[in-house]
N, C-alpha and C positions, 0 to 999 in steps of 0.2 A: 764648285768643291770648297769644302769647308778647312780650314785648318787650324784645331787648339793645340797650343801649348803652352806647357806651364811652364818656371823658372822658379831657383831661389831655394830651394829646399837645402837641408844637409844635417849636420851633427850638432845640437845644442847643448848645455849643461840645462838641468830646471833652476828656473827662474829666466830663463835667457829667453832674446827675442829671435824670431825671423820672418822676413818680409816674400809672400811669394807673390808672383808676377803672370798673370796670365794673357794672350795674347789670342783672338781670335781671327784669320784673317780669311778671306773668301768673298762669293758674290752678295753679302749679307749687308746691308749697310747697317743696320742696327737691328740687336738683337733684343727680341722680348725679356729675357733675365738672363744674368749670369750668375754662376755661383760655382760653390768649391763642396767639395765631398769628402767625405776620408774614408780609409778600410786597413783597419788592424787585420795582423794576422790573428783567422778563424771567426770575425766580426762577418758582418754585414756593410755593407757601404750607408756612410750616413752625411745626410747634409750639414754643413758647418756651417754656413753661412750663403745668404741669397741677396740678388741685387734687380730690382723689377728697370722696366726700362724708364718707369717714373723717378728713379732714383732711390724707392723703396727700398727694407733693408730686413729680411730676418736673420736669424742667429740660434741656432740649439743652444740648448740650457746652459749644458755646461761648457761651453765658450763665453754663452756672454759675460759683459766687460773685460773680457781679455783678448779676445779677437777684432779687429773691424777690417770692412769690407767697403773698400772705394771706390770710384774710378779714377780711370789713369789719364796721361795726357791725348794717349791718342782712343779714337773710336773705338771702339771693343775690345776696351784693354782693362781690366780691375787688376785692384791689388788685395791681397788678404796681410793685415800684419796682423801676428800674431805675438804676443805679450803676455808674460808670469808663464813662462811652457810646463808643462808638467811632463812627468813620463806614459802618461796613460794618455798624452796627443801624439805619441809616436803611432804612425801609419802613414801609408800612402796616400796622399793630398791629389786630388781631380778638379778639373776645373770642366766646367759643363755649360755649355752656351744653350739657349734654345729658343726655333723663330718657329710659329707655329704649331704644327706639331711635330717637326723634327727637332731632335736634338744631339748635340754633337760633345765629344770626351776627347779630354788631351790624352796623354799617353802615362801622365801621374809624375809624381815628384817625391822622394824621400824624405822621410821629417822624421828624423829620432830624436828623441827626448833621453838624455841620461841622470842619472838619479844621482 
């Protein structure tokens, strides 16, 4: 069984920063890819940033240059450093971990950016 847990969300003013942490634990030694998605009210869930097992990264155009995904100190842990936050970044942020055809999601963490 795999468990994915996010932490680090909260309330911040526009221009501020937040760092999210995702830890995936279970029977899988290393996931093929891990990433961060977000879903704002009334909108579809979208990919924010992803990292492959090769450490190759990709970002949504809207966060390129402001957000950074990086690998944590432990296996199957990733961070999302979010700088220069904007009100439109307000959403529930979800961590996702993929292994083969299996995809695992965390419960989500609310990030609110006030103007």
